[in-house]
BASE-863969 format. One line per 4 residues: number of its first residue (from 1); their letters; for each residue x, y, z of C-alpha. Coordinates in Angstrom, 1 decimal, decimal comma, always signed. Example, Ala and Ser with C-alpha at 12.3 -4.5 7.8 and 13.67 -1.06 7.14 Angstrom:
<recs>
1) AS) +12,3/-4,5/+7,8  +13,7/-1,1/+7,1
</recs>
This chain:
<recs>
1) MAIQ) +16,7/+5,1/-34,0  +17,4/+7,6/-31,3  +14,4/+9,7/-32,4  +12,2/+6,7/-32,2
5) FLLE) +13,5/+6,0/-28,7  +12,7/+9,5/-27,6  +9,2/+9,4/-29,1  +8,4/+6,1/-27,4
9) NENF) +9,4/+7,5/-24,1  +7,8/+10,9/-24,6  +4,6/+9,9/-22,8  +6,7/+8,7/-19,9
13) MLQK) +8,6/+11,9/-19,7  +5,5/+14,1/-19,9  +4,2/+12,6/-16,7  +5,1/+14,7/-13,7
17) DSLN) +6,3/+12,5/-11,0  +5,8/+15,0/-8,2  +3,3/+12,8/-6,4  +5,7/+9,9/-6,1
21) NPRL) +8,7/+12,1/-5,3  +10,2/+11,1/-1,9  +11,3/+14,6/-1,1  +7,8/+16,0/-1,5
25) AYFG) +6,3/+13,0/+0,3  +8,7/+13,7/+3,2  +7,6/+17,3/+3,5  +4,0/+16,2/+3,2
29) QQIE) +4,5/+13,9/+6,1  +6,2/+16,7/+8,1  +3,0/+18,8/+7,6  +0,9/+15,9/+8,9
33) ISQL) +3,2/+15,5/+11,9  +3,0/+19,1/+12,7  -0,8/+19,1/+12,6  -0,9/+16,1/+14,9
37) ERKI) +1,5/+17,7/+17,3  -0,8/+20,7/+17,5  -3,7/+18,4/+18,3  -1,7/+16,9/+21,1
41) EQAR) -0,9/+20,3/+22,5  -4,6/+21,2/+22,3  -5,5/+17,9/+24,1  -3,2/+18,9/+27,0
45) LLPD) -5,7/+21,7/+27,8  -8,3/+19,1/+28,7  -8,6/+17,5/+32,1  -6,7/+14,3/+32,6
49) LSIG) -8,3/+11,4/+34,4  -6,2/+8,6/+35,8  -7,0/+5,4/+37,6  -4,6/+2,9/+39,2
53) YFNQ) -4,5/-0,3/+41,1  -1,9/-1,6/+43,4  -1,2/-4,8/+45,3  +1,6/-5,0/+47,8
57) SSNG) +2,8/-7,0/+50,8  +4,3/-5,8/+54,0  +6,6/-7,6/+56,4  +6,9/-6,7/+60,1
61) PGQN) +4,8/-5,1/+62,8  +1,7/-3,2/+61,9  -1,8/-2,4/+63,0  -5,1/-3,8/+61,8
65) LAGD) -8,4/-1,8/+61,4  -9,4/-2,5/+65,0  -6,2/-0,9/+66,2  -4,6/-4,2/+67,5
69) RVIY) -0,9/-4,8/+67,0  -0,3/-7,4/+64,3  +2,8/-8,9/+62,7  +2,5/-9,2/+59,0
73) DSSD) +4,4/-11,6/+56,8  +4,8/-11,9/+53,0  +1,6/-13,9/+52,6  -0,5/-10,8/+53,7
77) RFSG) -1,4/-8,8/+50,7  -2,8/-5,2/+50,6  -4,7/-3,9/+47,6  -5,9/-0,5/+46,7
81) VLFG) -7,3/+1,7/+43,9  -6,3/+5,2/+43,0  -8,4/+7,8/+41,2  -7,0/+11,1/+40,0
85) ISLP) -8,0/+14,1/+38,0  -5,6/+16,8/+36,9  -6,7/+20,2/+35,7  -4,5/+22,7/+33,9
89) IWAR) -4,2/+25,7/+36,1  -2,4/+28,0/+33,7  -3,6/+27,7/+30,1  -1,5/+30,6/+28,7
93) PQLS) +1,7/+28,6/+28,3  -0,2/+25,8/+26,6  -2,0/+28,2/+24,3  +1,5/+29,6/+23,4
97) KIKA) +2,6/+26,1/+22,5  -0,5/+25,6/+20,4  +0,2/+28,8/+18,6  +3,8/+27,8/+18,0
101) EKFK) +2,7/+24,5/+16,5  +0,4/+26,4/+14,1  +3,3/+28,5/+13,0  +5,4/+25,4/+12,6
105) TKER) +2,7/+23,9/+10,4  +2,5/+27,1/+8,2  +6,3/+27,0/+7,9  +6,3/+23,4/+6,7
109) EATY) +3,5/+24,1/+4,3  +5,5/+27,0/+2,9  +8,6/+24,8/+2,6  +6,5/+22,1/+0,8
113) QAIS) +5,1/+24,7/-1,6  +8,6/+26,2/-2,3  +10,0/+22,7/-3,1  +7,1/+21,9/-5,2
117) NKMN) +7,5/+25,1/-7,2  +11,2/+24,5/-7,6  +10,6/+21,0/-8,9  +7,9/+22,2/-11,3
121) TQYV) +10,4/+24,9/-12,6  +13,1/+22,3/-13,0  +10,6/+20,1/-14,9  +9,7/+22,9/-17,3
125) VLQE) +13,4/+23,7/-17,9  +14,2/+20,1/-18,6  +11,2/+19,8/-20,9  +12,5/+22,8/-22,8
129) RLAQ) +16,0/+21,3/-23,0  +14,6/+18,1/-24,2  +12,7/+19,9/-27,0  +16,0/+21,7/-28,0
133) LQTS) +17,9/+18,4/-28,1  +15,1/+16,7/-30,1  +15,3/+19,6/-32,6  +19,1/+19,2/-32,8
137) LESY) +18,8/+15,4/-33,3  +16,2/+15,8/-36,0  +18,3/+18,4/-37,7  +21,3/+16,1/-37,5
141) SEYA) +19,3/+13,1/-38,8  +17,8/+15,1/-41,7  +20,8/+17,2/-42,8  +24,1/+16,2/-41,3
145) LPQA) +23,9/+12,5/-41,8  +23,0/+12,7/-45,5  +25,8/+15,2/-46,0  +28,3/+12,9/-44,2
149) KLIF) +27,3/+10,0/-46,3  +27,7/+12,1/-49,4  +31,2/+13,2/-48,3  +32,2/+9,5/-47,7
153) K) +31,1/+8,6/-51,2
</recs>
């Protein structure tokens, strides 16, 4: 009965579950995050454009465009638009950050590969252990059980 159970589940056990392994999935995501962080650092080398709009009120004395003195209250609204462009002056620090992100990606890829190799090795060891146990079980079923039945008779 135990042998039959093992044979029924043999196909299940032969499938490597490395693709669905949460630990490998985590490190795979860490590689993707590292690559995206590098892209962000590269994007910071590009010029940055900004636009803004404001609307405010002012209370108290002021001056209009003609230069006349005027008293403003909260119903008077002033609006404006802001445009801006920022250019990176020193690219060297940013290039260093990009290089650091590349190294971080390589490190995470190496970690992923090491864990994958370790899991594959553990899988092979467990498969070998399963084969040993199956051999022992077959031996027990073929020789030890008939001998035990004979002894009881």
